[in-house]
N, C-alpha and C positions, 0 to 999 in steps of 0.2 A: 401068270405066271412065267417068269422068265426062263428061257430054255435055253442052252448052251447048241444045240443043234437045230441046224433049220429046219432038216428030215423030221422035227416034231410038229413043224406046222405047214411045211411043203404042200401037200395035197392039198389043205384049203384053202392057201394063198393063191396056188395055181388054178384052181376051180373058180374060186371066187374072181379073180383076175380075169378070168377067160371069160366068167359069164356075165359080170358087170362090163369089161373093156372100156369104158372110157373112165378116166379120173380127171379130178380135179387138181392140179397141180400147181404150188405156189412158190415164186422165186421171189428174189428180194434185190430192190435195185440200188444204188451205190450210196445214198443216203437210208439204207436198211427199212425202207417202207416194203411190205409186200406185194404182191400182185399176183392173181390167180387165172388159170387159163383152163381150158379143156383139154386133155391131149389122150392119145390112145396108143399106150405101149403094151409091147410084147414082154413077155417075160420068159427066161429059159433059168435052168439050173446048172451050169457046167461046174463040174465041182466041188458039188453041192452049197454051191453062193449062188444065190438069184443075182440075176443080170436081166436089166430092164434095154429097151429098145424104142424109140420113136423116128418113123419115118418125118421128117419135116423138112421146114427152109429155116435159116438163120437167120430172122428177121433181125433190124437193129435192136429192137425192145429185148427179145430173150438172147444175143448175143452179149447185149450189156450187162444184162443180170448176170447170166453164170459167169461172164467176165469178173465182175463186180464180188459176186459171191456164188460160189458153184453148188453149194446147196440148196436144193429142194426136197418140197413135201409132195407128196402122193397120198387121193385120199380118194380110196373108194369107196362107194354106199348103196345097198340094194334096198328096196322096197321093201325086203323081208328083214331089213335092218341087220344085217351082215356088214361088218365093214373092215376094210384094210387100210392101213396105213404106212406106208413106205416113205422112211425119211433116207437119202441117197445125195451121192455126190454124181454131179453132172457134168458129163464132159462130151465134146463134139468129136463125131468120127467122120471120114472123109472120104476113107478108104474104098473104093468101087467093088473090090471083092467082098467087102461086109457089107455094103450097102445091098450088094446082090441077095447075100445070103440071109440078110432079115428080110428084104423084100419077098423072099421063097417063102420065109417063113408065115409072113402076112398071107401072103397068097395060098398057101396050103391047109391055114389054119380054119377050123369050121366058124361059122358064124356063131355069137356076133364079134366074136374076136377077128375072124379073117375078112379079107375082103382084096379088090383086084386093086393094088398101089397104081397103077399106070390109070386104069380107068378112073377111081377115086381123086386120085393128085392131079391128072392132068400133066404126067411128067414121065419122064424116062428115067430107068434106074441110074443111066450115066450122066445123068442132068445135074451139071455143078452147082445149081441151085438146092438141089436136094441133099439134106445132111442126114446124119443118125446122132440123136441124141441119146446119150448112153446113160444108163442109171444104173450104179453100183450100191446097193441099201445096207447101210451100218445100222440101221433099225427097221423091222419091220413088227406092226402089232394086228391080229388077225382076232376080230371077237365076233361072234356068230349071236344070232338072237339068241339063243337058248343059253348062253353066257350071261345077256342081261337078266334072264327069268332066277338065275340061281347066282345074281349079285357078284360074277365072276369077271375080273378083269381082263380076260381073252389070255391070248398067249404071246408072247414078246421076245422076240430073237435080236440079239445083237450080234453083228460081226466082231470076230475078232481082228479083222483088220481098220476097224474105226479110231 
């Protein structure tokens, strides 16, 4: 079922991305070849639109992929067969104030989503090597196990900004 309002799947989206925490993210290189990696985004919903944040470093491969094609696909899966697929536009954010806000979001979130970034990343929030990867979804698909048993395709939201 496609929905026009993110609110229709917001609670399941936030619950599942918080419980699962880690997702597989696919990027595409300049030759159109996909590459996957595991990332740990944290999501918020300002103004009714989801936004994801990843504390990371701008490795040459990640930077080249995002520069060549800023669209990424995030896939969450739980052993209970609940899934979330998030297709996004990725962009780099380097402002220390924004990094501090996201850093605090991770530090204050309950586990398994939350962690102490300083200890885990062995970096300080003002380290120039630390950047944010901002994820602005244009499509979100939530499908819980109960959807499989009823042959439902789950719930799909598309941003009006896509």
